[in-house]
N, C-alpha and C positions, 0 to 999 in steps of 0.2 A: 347479678353481675353488674359491676359499675361500668358505666360508659366513660370512655376517656374524654376528658374535656378538650374541646377544640379551641384553638386560639382564634380570637376575633380577627377577621380580615382587616388589614390596614386600610384606613380611609384613603380614597383616591385624592391625590394632590394635583392641583392644576399646574401646568407648566408655567414658568415665568413669562411675563408678557414680552412680546417681541419689541424691537425698537419702534416699529410703526404703531403698535398698539399702545406703547407708552406715550405717544404723542397726544392721545386723547386726554391724558391727565396733565401733561406739561404745557400743551398749547391749545386750550379749549377755544380760543378765539377763532380757530380754523374750523370749529364745528364738527369735529370727528377725528377718527384715526388718520384719515388721509384727506387730501384736498383734490378736487377735480376742477380743472380749467381746460376748456376747449376739448373735452373728452380725454385729456391726459390725467391719470391718477398717480399721485405720488405724495410723499410727505411735504410739509411746508418748506423745510430747508432745501430739499431737492428741487422743488419747483422754482424757488428763488434763485437757485444756482444757474438756471437757464438764462438769466439776465446776461451771463458772460458770453453767450453765443453771439448776439448782435454786436456786442462791444468788441469781441475779438475779430469779427468780420470787418468792422470799421477800421481797426488798427492794422489788419492785414492789407486792406485797400490802401491805407495811408502809407504803409511801408513800401508798397509797390510804386505808388505815385511820387512820393517825396523822400523816402528813406528816413523820414523823421516822424517820431511819435512822442507826443508830449507826456512828460512824467505825471501830469495831473490825471491822466486817464486811469492810472493804476491805483491811485489812492482810494477812490470809492469802492473799487472791487476788493481791495485788501481789507478795508473796514467791513464790507459785507461778508467776506470770507471769515473774518474773525468772529463776527456775530453768529454766523451759521455754525461755525465750529463749536462755539459754546452751547448753542442750541442742541446740536447733535450729541454733545457730551452729556447733557441733561437727559436726553431721551435714552441714550445707551445706558447711562447709570441707572435710570428708573427701570429699564428692562432687565438689567443684570445679566449674569451668566455669560454666554458666548457673545451676546450683543455688545457688552462692555469691553471684554477682553479682545476677542478675535475680530469683531466687526468694526470696532472703533479704535481702541487703544493702539493695537499693533500697526494697523494701516496708517494711522495718524503719525505715529512715531517714525515710520519709514518715510512718509511724505515730508515731514519737517526735518528729519535727521539725515535723509539721503538726497532727495530731490533738491532741497534748498542748497546744500553744499555743492552739488553738481553744477547748479546754475551759477553759483558764485565763482567756482573754480574755472569754469569755461569762460566766464567774463574776465576773470583775472588774467588768464593766459591768452586772451584775445580770440578765443573761439566763438564767443557770442558778443553781440553789441549790447549796449546798456539796456535798450528796450527789450531785447530777447531775454536777458537775464531777469528783468523785472517781471516779464510775462510769466516765466516759469515759477518765480517766487510767489506770484499771486495765485497761480494754479495750485501750488502746493498747499496753500492755505484754504483756497476755495473748494478744491476737490480732493481732500485727503482720502476719503472712502468712496466706494462704488455707489453711485446713486441708482435708483430703480424707478422706472416709469412704466406704467401700464396704459396701453392704448388699445381698447377693444380686447381681442384675444392675444395681442402681442405684448411682450415684456421687453423693455430695452434697459441696458444693452443686450442684444440678442445672444451673445456668447456668454453672458453672465460674468460674475466677478472672477478674477484670477485667484490662484492660491495665495499670492502676495496680498491681494485685496486693496492695493494702493492705486487709486484712480489717476492721480497726477503722474505716477510713474508710467501708467498705461498711455496717457496722453503724450508723454515724452518719447516713449519707444515708437509710438505711431508717427510722431513728427519726424523722428530720425529716419524711419523707413520711407516716408514720403519724400524727405530731403534727398535720400539716395536715389529714388526713382526719377526725380526731376532731371539730373544730368543724363540719364539713359534716354529719357524722352527727347531731350535736346539733341543728343547724338543721332537719334533716329531721324529727327527733323532735318538736321544738316546733311545726313547721308542721302535722304530722299531728294534733297535739292542739289546734290552733287558737290557739296562743300566738305571735302575730306581733308582734315587737318588734325594735327596733334591736340589742338584745343577745341575740337568739335564737341566735346562733352561739357564745356563750360562757357561757350560763347558763340557768336555768329558775326558775320560782316555787316557793316552799315555804311552808308554814305557819310562823308566827313561833315556835311551840314546838319546831320542829326545829332552829332556828338554833344553840342551845347545843351540839348534838351534830354540827354540820356544819362541815367545813373549807371554806375558800375566802374569798370577798370579797363583801360586800354591794353589789349593783348599784342598789338603790333608794335614792334621796336625796329630800329635801324638794322639790327642783326637778324630779324625774323620774328616769329611768334613766340611769346613768352607770357607766363602767368604773373610775372613781376613787373607789369607795365604801370603806366601812370594812372593814378586814381582820378576819375573824371570830376569829382568834387574839388580836388586840388587844382585841376586845370581851370575850373570856373573861378576859384579863388584868385588864381594868378591873373586871369584875363580881367577880372573886375578890379584887381589891385592896380593894374596898368591902365584901366579905362579903355580896353580894347575888345573888339569882337573877334571871333575866330576867323571870320571872313576878312577883316582888315589885316590880321596877322598873315594870312595866306597871300594877300595882295602884295605885301612888301616884306617878305621874310628877312631879306638881307638887312633892311633898316632896323627891324625890331630885334635882330640878333645882337645888335650893337648895344651894350649896356649904357652908352651915353644917351640913348633915347628914353631911359626910364624917367617917369614923371618926377618933378621936384616934390610934389605933394601927392603921394599915392592915395588911391581910394581905399575905402574899407573893403577887405577881401570877402566879407560875410563868412558864412560857414560852408559855402560852396553848393548849397542846395539849389535845385533848378528854380524853385519858386521863391528864393530868398529876396527880401526887399532890399534893393541896391540902387542908390543914386550915385552914378559914377560920372566923372568928368571924362569925356570921350576923346581927349586929345592923344592919348597913348604916348605922350612924351615927344620931345623934339631933339634933333641932333644939336649939340652945342655949337657946331660950326655954322648952323643955319640961322639967319636972323629971324626975328619974330614975324616980320612981314613977308618972308620968302617961303616958297614952297620947295621942299626937298626934291632934288633931282631923282629921277628913276634910277634904281640900282642896276648894274650889269652883272652878269654871271662872274666876271673877273674880279668883282669887289671882294673885300675882306671876308674870309670864311670864318666860321665859328671858332676854329682852333686858334685863330690869331687874337682872340679876345681873352682877357683874364676871366671874365664871367659872361660867357655867351647867354643871351636871352635875359640876363639879369637874374638868373635863378638863385644864386647865393644871396643877392641883395633882397630878393623877395622873401626868402625863408628867414633871413635875419631880421626883417622888418616886422613881420606879422607876429601876433601874440600866439604862442603855442606852436603846435606842429600841424602841417597840412596833411593830416592822415598818414604820417610816417613817410612822406615824400622826401627823397633826397634831391640835391641839385642835379645830379647826373640823370636820375629818373625823369625829372621835369624836362631837362634839355632833350633827352631822347624822345619823349612824347611830343614835344613841340616840333622837333625835326620831322617826325612822321606825319603829324597833322599839317605841317606846312607844305608837304609835297604830295601825299597820297590822296587819291580820290575816294578810296574805300579802305576802311580799317576794321580790324576785328576787335570786338569789345566783349567783355564778360559782364552781364548785368548783375552777377552775384545773385544768389537766391536769398531774398529777404526771409529770415528764419521764422518770422511771425506768420508767414503764409503756411508753411508746413505745420506750425503749431496750431493754427486755426483748423486746418484740414484734419490734423490728428485729433483735435478736440471733437469735431463733428463725428469722425469715425468711431471714436471711443464711446460717444453717447449713443450712437445707433447700433454699432456692432460690438465694440469692446476692444480687446487687445488684439491687434493684427498679428503679432508674432506668437504670443502664447495661445491665443484663441484659435489660431490656425494649426499650430503644431501639436497641441494637446487637447 
């Protein structure tokens, strides 16, 4: 009886190399599939991406202190991100399979095709400042896919990648959640201090003498509290343009309401930053009826009120003289802010939340935990 022939068993095939295994071929100068630095194990590109953490910490600090971040900060990070993106592309291509399609190509397409337009549109419509938009653009290039770091028995991010797999989108959603939490924390702080007001979620009261060194927006107006008050950078621009300090303006408000006291040669208004380099002539202007060698007499309460002037405080003249806009300030907003600051001892201000701070916090949370929203809900 003939025995039936059996088909030979197929030879076992090895699975395609993973993205990190592929690094052993494409980046031999790192001496292996992964790199270990200070106990942290990751691919070369992922370790280099950690350079962004101290840089974003620095720009967040600068954003709090000066509200100014130089554009030159973003150029090296953008170049680094482009290099690492190409490096990851080679690793993913060498690994093939899901590593190329689902771990690299799709997340990168979402990062560049969604996060970048979001950053641009928010900047275009005024939701972001220029530095905020540039930060998100850099993150979209630098962190398109989820990195992975092993430290002992721990693997970070702890929650792992999301179904979307786009790390820059995770950073953005984390930043938004942090940005939402900050007003709530501010309201709790104000309530604990007994400061109950409609604007308690966005600001707090300070003494008038702190205003020249404070960033943000004046919430106090002659009609009450409002979120449409005077930008404090615009206030500093005005005072520098006139060569005045806020204390001098408060000492003689009736005098400086008169547009005849505007200086014949105004100073440079600078950009209104607290630390701006400004060399001003501090005469503040003089009344046309007062001789050069005379001292103006003290004003009485019965003297001309602002409604009697065509241009109280010289607000129209200031905005017409400077190059560009004083952060969207109108003459009426400037006058109302000056009226409040000339009389009130304590005013409400909103510091505004520098968005680079939530972005930095969102980046750190993303690297340690992952996606706060999706990682918690799913």
